[in-house]
C-alpha distance (Angstrom), angle and dihedral (degrees) to the residues before:
residue distance angle dihedral
M1 . . .
Q2 3.79 . .
S3 3.82 105.6 .
S4 3.83 101.3 20.8
Q5 3.79 100.5 54.9
R6 3.79 96.8 179.0
V7 3.81 145.5 80.8
H8 3.80 95.0 -146.2
Y9 3.84 114.4 87.4
N10 3.79 92.4 -10.6
F11 3.82 106.2 152.6
A12 3.82 92.6 -176.1
L13 3.81 89.2 56.1
S14 3.81 91.6 44.9
Y15 3.80 91.0 53.8
A16 3.81 93.0 45.2
L17 3.79 90.6 50.6
Y18 3.83 90.9 47.8
M19 3.81 90.8 52.9
A20 3.81 93.2 44.3
N21 3.79 91.3 53.3
K22 3.80 91.7 44.1
L23 3.82 90.5 52.9
D24 3.83 92.3 38.8
K25 3.81 91.3 -125.3
P26 3.81 131.6 134.4
L27 3.79 115.4 -104.1
I28 3.79 123.9 -137.9
V29 3.79 126.2 -170.6
F30 3.81 118.4 -142.6
F31 3.80 131.0 -161.7
G32 3.79 123.6 178.5
V33 3.81 115.4 -151.5
D34 3.78 102.8 -150.0
S35 3.81 100.7 -157.6
S36 3.80 89.8 -173.7
F37 3.81 94.4 57.3
P38 3.83 105.7 140.6
E39 3.83 115.2 -101.9
A40 3.81 94.3 -1.7
N41 3.81 114.1 134.8
M42 3.80 142.5 170.3
R43 3.82 92.4 -71.8
H44 3.80 93.0 56.1
Y45 3.82 96.2 40.5
Y46 3.80 95.2 48.5
F47 3.82 93.7 50.6
M48 3.80 90.8 45.7
L49 3.81 94.6 47.7
E50 3.82 91.2 48.5
G51 3.79 87.1 58.9
L52 3.81 93.9 44.5
K53 3.81 90.7 50.4
E54 3.80 90.3 56.5
T55 3.80 91.8 44.3
S56 3.81 93.5 51.4
V57 3.83 90.8 52.5
L58 3.81 91.6 51.5
L59 3.80 91.2 48.3
Q60 3.78 90.5 50.1
E61 3.81 89.4 55.6
I62 3.82 89.7 62.7
G63 3.80 94.1 43.8
I64 3.80 98.8 -98.8
K65 3.78 121.0 135.2
T66 3.81 117.8 -139.4
I67 3.79 118.2 -146.7
I68 3.82 114.1 -161.0
R69 3.77 115.6 177.7
N70 3.78 137.8 173.4
I71 3.79 93.8 -117.4
S72 3.77 135.5 107.0
P73 3.84 103.9 -87.1
E74 3.80 97.9 -124.5
K75 3.81 92.0 54.0
G76 3.79 92.9 45.3
V77 3.80 94.6 52.4
V78 3.81 91.5 48.3
E79 3.82 90.7 52.1
L80 3.81 92.9 49.4
S81 3.80 92.7 45.2
E82 3.80 90.6 65.4
D83 3.81 88.8 79.4
S84 3.82 95.7 33.8
C85 3.79 132.7 96.1
F86 3.83 96.5 -159.1
T87 3.81 135.8 17.1
V88 3.79 129.8 -159.9
V89 3.81 123.3 -170.2
D90 3.79 133.2 -176.9
K91 3.81 125.3 -132.2
G92 3.80 137.5 -105.0
Y93 3.80 131.7 178.0
L94 3.81 107.8 -149.9
N95 3.81 118.6 99.6
R96 3.79 95.6 -109.7
L97 3.81 93.4 49.3
K98 3.79 92.5 47.6
L99 3.80 89.0 52.8
W100 3.83 89.9 51.6
Y101 3.79 92.3 54.7
K102 3.80 92.9 43.5
F103 3.82 91.2 50.2
A104 3.81 90.6 50.8
A105 3.80 94.5 44.7
I106 3.81 91.4 55.3
R107 3.81 96.1 45.8
V108 3.80 107.7 31.6
S109 3.80 107.2 108.6
C110 3.83 97.8 -148.3
P111 3.82 132.4 54.3
L112 3.81 111.6 -64.6
V113 3.82 126.8 -159.7
Q114 3.81 126.0 -173.2
V115 3.80 119.1 -149.7
E116 3.80 120.2 -162.0
D117 3.80 112.9 -149.1
N118 3.79 110.2 139.3
V119 3.79 93.0 87.6
V120 3.79 130.7 51.4
I121 3.82 94.9 -131.0
P122 3.84 114.8 37.0
L123 3.78 103.7 -108.4
E124 3.79 100.3 -120.4
E125 3.81 90.9 39.4
A126 3.81 88.2 59.8
S127 3.80 95.2 47.1
G128 3.78 138.9 -9.5
K129 3.81 94.8 -152.3
A130 3.80 144.1 40.8
E131 3.79 107.4 -75.8
Y132 3.79 121.9 -134.3
S133 3.79 96.0 -139.7
A134 3.79 146.1 -28.3
A135 3.81 87.5 -82.2
T136 3.81 91.6 63.5
L137 3.82 95.7 43.0
R138 3.82 97.9 42.4
P139 3.84 98.5 73.9
K140 3.82 91.0 47.6
I141 3.80 91.3 52.5
C142 3.79 95.8 42.4
K143 3.80 89.7 52.8
K144 3.81 92.1 58.5
R145 3.80 104.0 25.7
S146 3.80 96.7 102.0
L147 3.81 91.6 51.8
F148 3.80 92.7 64.1
M149 3.81 102.9 35.1
S150 3.80 91.7 99.7
P151 3.81 126.2 152.2
S152 3.78 117.6 -118.7
I153 3.79 120.6 -105.0
E154 3.80 119.0 -117.5
L155 3.79 112.9 -98.7
E156 3.80 115.4 -116.9
P157 3.82 120.6 -146.1
N158 3.77 114.7 -92.4
R159 3.79 130.1 -141.0
D160 3.81 99.3 -79.4
S161 3.84 113.2 -92.2
L162 3.81 95.4 172.3
G163 3.79 92.7 99.9
L164 3.80 94.4 58.0
E165 3.80 110.9 115.0
L166 3.78 101.9 -127.5
D167 3.81 123.5 142.5
S168 3.80 118.2 -117.1
L169 3.79 139.4 165.4
D170 3.82 113.3 -96.4
L171 3.81 107.3 -124.0
N172 3.81 94.4 -169.5
D173 3.82 88.4 93.1
L174 3.80 106.8 41.5
E175 3.80 93.7 174.4
K176 3.81 90.0 58.0
V177 3.80 92.1 47.0
L178 3.79 91.6 50.8
S179 3.79 90.2 48.5
E180 3.80 90.6 52.4
L181 3.80 90.4 47.6
R182 3.80 89.7 51.0
A183 3.78 89.3 -137.9
D184 3.79 116.1 -167.4
S185 3.81 105.2 -94.6
A186 3.82 95.3 -166.8
V187 3.82 89.8 107.9
A188 3.79 115.9 42.8
R189 3.81 124.5 -138.9
T190 3.78 115.2 -91.0
K191 3.79 124.6 -117.4
H192 3.82 91.3 -156.9
F193 3.83 96.8 73.0
K194 3.80 130.6 37.9
G195 3.79 119.4 -162.6
G196 3.79 126.2 -122.0
T197 3.79 143.0 83.8
S198 3.81 93.2 -98.1
K199 3.82 90.7 57.4
A200 3.80 90.7 46.8
I201 3.80 91.4 52.7
V202 3.82 91.6 48.1
N203 3.83 88.6 52.4
L204 3.79 91.5 49.2
E205 3.81 93.9 48.0
S206 3.82 91.6 47.5
F207 3.80 90.2 49.7
I208 3.82 92.6 50.6
R209 3.78 92.9 46.4
H210 3.81 99.9 43.8
R211 3.81 112.3 16.5
L212 3.80 114.5 20.8
S213 3.81 94.6 84.6
D214 3.83 89.9 58.0
Y215 3.80 97.0 37.6
S216 3.80 97.0 100.1
D217 3.82 91.8 53.5
L218 3.80 102.1 35.3
R219 3.81 106.8 29.3
N220 3.82 91.8 104.6
D221 3.81 94.4 51.3
P222 3.84 111.9 90.8
M223 3.80 89.5 -165.0
A224 3.82 93.3 58.5
D225 3.82 95.0 63.2
C226 3.80 89.6 -143.9
Q227 3.82 100.1 145.6
S228 3.81 124.8 111.2
N229 3.84 93.1 -134.0
L230 3.81 90.1 -146.5
S231 3.81 98.6 126.0
P232 3.85 96.7 93.2
Y233 3.81 90.1 50.0
L234 3.80 93.0 45.9
H235 3.80 90.0 49.1
F236 3.81 93.2 57.1
G237 3.80 93.2 38.3
Q238 3.81 91.4 -115.5
I239 3.80 90.9 136.4
S240 3.78 129.8 32.4
P241 3.81 117.3 -119.3
I242 3.82 87.4 -147.0
Y243 3.81 91.2 56.8
A244 3.80 90.9 46.8
A245 3.80 91.5 48.6
L246 3.82 92.0 50.0
K247 3.81 92.2 49.2
I248 3.81 91.5 48.7
S249 3.82 90.7 47.6
D250 3.82 90.7 54.1
A251 3.81 95.0 45.4
P252 3.83 117.3 123.1
V253 3.82 95.0 -118.9
S254 3.79 133.8 98.1
Q255 3.80 118.5 -65.1
S256 3.80 90.7 -123.7
A257 3.82 91.1 57.0
K258 3.80 90.8 49.5
E259 3.80 93.5 47.8
V260 3.80 93.2 54.8
Y261 3.80 91.3 56.5
L262 3.81 94.4 40.5
D263 3.80 88.8 53.9
E264 3.81 89.0 57.8
L265 3.81 94.2 43.1
I266 3.79 96.8 45.6
V267 3.82 113.7 16.8
R268 3.81 100.4 34.1
R269 3.80 94.9 37.6
E270 3.79 93.7 46.8
L271 3.79 91.0 45.5
A272 3.82 84.9 61.8
M273 3.81 90.5 51.4
N274 3.79 88.6 49.2
Y275 3.81 89.9 51.8
V276 3.81 97.5 53.5
H277 3.81 93.8 38.7
Y278 3.79 95.9 54.2
N279 3.81 97.6 33.0
S280 3.80 112.3 53.2
N281 3.83 90.8 -176.8
Y282 3.82 92.1 67.0
E283 3.82 91.3 127.8
C284 3.82 91.5 58.4
F285 3.80 136.6 75.0
S286 3.81 86.8 -123.0
A287 3.83 89.4 70.6
L288 3.81 89.8 73.1
P289 3.82 121.4 98.1
D290 3.79 114.3 -85.3
W291 3.81 92.4 -113.8
A292 3.82 91.7 54.0
Q293 3.80 94.1 47.2
K294 3.79 91.2 47.8
T295 3.80 97.2 47.6
L296 3.82 95.0 44.7
W297 3.79 92.2 46.8
T298 3.81 91.8 47.1
H299 3.81 88.6 56.9
R300 3.82 96.6 41.3
N301 3.80 92.7 110.5
D302 3.81 95.9 47.6
E303 3.79 112.6 127.4
R304 3.81 112.8 -94.7
E305 3.78 121.2 -155.7
Y306 3.81 90.8 -150.8
T307 3.80 133.7 21.8
Y308 3.79 124.3 -178.6
S309 3.77 135.2 -166.3
L310 3.79 120.8 -124.0
K311 3.81 89.7 -106.2
E312 3.82 92.2 53.4
L313 3.79 90.5 49.0
E314 3.80 92.8 46.6
N315 3.80 91.1 51.4
A316 3.83 92.4 46.6
E317 3.82 92.5 -117.3
T318 3.80 100.3 148.5
H319 3.81 130.2 119.7
D320 3.83 90.4 -112.1
P321 3.84 113.3 89.6
Y322 3.82 92.4 -166.9
W323 3.78 94.3 53.4
N324 3.81 90.8 44.7
A325 3.80 89.8 52.0
A326 3.81 91.4 51.6
Q327 3.80 91.6 49.2
N328 3.81 91.0 48.4
E329 3.80 91.9 47.8
M330 3.79 88.5 56.0
R331 3.79 93.9 45.1
T332 3.80 92.7 48.6
K333 3.80 104.4 36.5
G334 3.79 103.4 25.2
K335 3.79 90.6 -125.1
M336 3.79 131.8 72.4
H337 3.79 123.8 -156.0
G338 3.81 110.0 -94.7
Y339 3.79 97.8 -121.5
M340 3.81 92.7 47.6
R341 3.78 88.3 49.8
M342 3.81 89.3 64.0
Y343 3.81 92.6 49.1
W344 3.81 90.4 44.1
G345 3.81 92.4 52.5
K346 3.81 94.7 47.5
K347 3.79 93.7 56.3
F348 3.80 93.1 63.5
I349 3.80 87.4 69.9
E350 3.80 91.4 52.4
W351 3.82 97.5 44.4
S352 3.82 103.9 38.2
E353 3.77 128.3 88.1
N354 3.79 91.4 -119.5
P355 3.83 138.2 -1.7
V356 3.82 94.8 -106.9
T357 3.81 91.5 57.5
A358 3.80 89.2 44.2
F359 3.81 92.1 54.5
K360 3.80 92.8 46.2
N361 3.82 94.4 49.0
A362 3.79 94.4 46.6
L363 3.81 91.1 53.4
Y364 3.79 92.1 45.3
L365 3.81 94.9 54.7
N366 3.79 93.7 40.6
N367 3.80 92.1 52.3
K368 3.79 94.0 43.3
Y369 3.80 99.8 51.7
E370 3.80 109.2 21.3
L371 3.80 117.0 89.1
D372 3.80 85.8 -144.6
G373 3.81 92.6 46.7
R374 3.82 119.9 128.5
D375 3.81 87.1 39.7
P376 3.83 131.7 126.7
N377 3.81 88.4 -115.4
G378 3.79 90.7 54.9
Y379 3.80 94.2 48.3
A380 3.80 91.6 46.7
G381 3.80 91.8 44.8
I382 3.80 93.4 54.2
A383 3.80 90.9 43.8
W384 3.83 89.4 51.9
C385 3.80 89.5 57.9
F386 3.81 86.5 58.2
G387 3.82 96.0 46.7
K388 3.82 106.7 -81.8
H389 3.83 115.2 140.1
D390 3.82 88.0 8.3
R391 3.80 136.1 92.1
P392 3.82 132.1 -116.8
W393 3.83 114.7 -85.7
K394 3.79 133.0 -164.5
E395 3.80 109.6 -52.9
R396 3.81 118.8 -105.4
P397 3.83 136.9 162.5
I398 3.84 118.9 -68.6
F399 3.83 94.7 -3.0
G400 3.79 95.8 55.0
K401 3.80 105.7 -171.6
V402 3.83 95.3 -19.0
R403 3.81 115.2 114.5
Y404 3.82 113.2 -91.2
M405 3.81 129.3 -145.4
N406 3.78 128.1 -170.7
E407 3.80 139.9 178.7
N408 3.81 92.5 -97.7
G409 3.80 87.8 64.0
L410 3.81 89.6 54.2
R411 3.80 92.2 51.6
R412 3.80 91.2 50.8
K413 3.81 90.9 53.8
F414 3.81 100.7 44.1
D415 3.80 146.3 -20.7
A416 3.80 96.7 -68.2
D417 3.80 94.5 179.6
R418 3.80 90.9 56.7
Y419 3.80 87.8 51.4
V420 3.81 89.4 56.3
E421 3.81 90.3 52.0
K422 3.78 91.6 46.6
I423 3.80 91.9 55.8
K424 3.81 92.1 46.1
N425 3.80 87.5 58.4
L426 3.81 95.4 52.5
């Protein structure tokens, strides 16, 4: 259970439990805490372990033992498979995760099945190639969406595995676990988000009840608080996108309001999965479209009114109060408002000595501070700021033909000065 860290609407778990009952064998759930995972820190680990603690309790209630070990996941699953008759794994799309599953598939000594359930439409079922934009992926997804919007089956009790003597980390004391993991403490845990499926569902229900009807009109206004705040939970697999999509589809609001959110949840999110799956260089400037690379590099020597070091950017020490507020929101909360994230990403191009450094620094800060950092959505979001999944615009200095954003655009959308004050009061 590496990518789908939940009991609720977990199709990989459902299939594993079905096979365990069919074979009349006890089922165990394994999670490997890779304490050397690149760019992961205390903020990420604490949120993740909060969710795993809740998940392990729920599994225990249906007689399933959870094994959580400080070991790289692919090695842990191979070790456990030596005494197993069947292995089920979930699915991830980033390079490191794909290598984990490949390593396990080659070395596991029993039959191994992978179940994909962190997207609504299985990725390669939606498209067999890298898509140019949301406009090219959307019709393919809409054509098949109804086929995969299926409710989860109820989990039946398994032959009790709780008595099996298998070592596991004790999640009752998360501080002790984190100390033993020697997690990077450079970024502290956030008090604004608590991990776990139950918290994710509360967020979703609150969003449907209070904000979904206004989402299409107010989603780009940071002062309206109209976001679902599900991205950290989706990143760690603590909530199923299929469950979220079904709940949104059944919500008592207009169909147009629902479709705007479903487009973000399904089309935009799965476009990001498509991007990292079909472009293994997603962490590099070279992953951008040729036209974007060419135009940004052509303008690399254009005069810049301001340039900032990575340290100045990280500490929100720029001349721009709106950008500083966005950076501080991310540093404090672990999540930046979606519209500000676009503005934030664009400014790296304008304030860096060259576009390659700009791309690298934007990814670094996003992955360090965002709870949903190191995620396909994050990689695609940064790449969008540099031209990916977009079209060429009118040429201008520094940006070339890449879409430009400025503070006047913020002021037209919402009360940007109030946003600055709001972040100061966090």
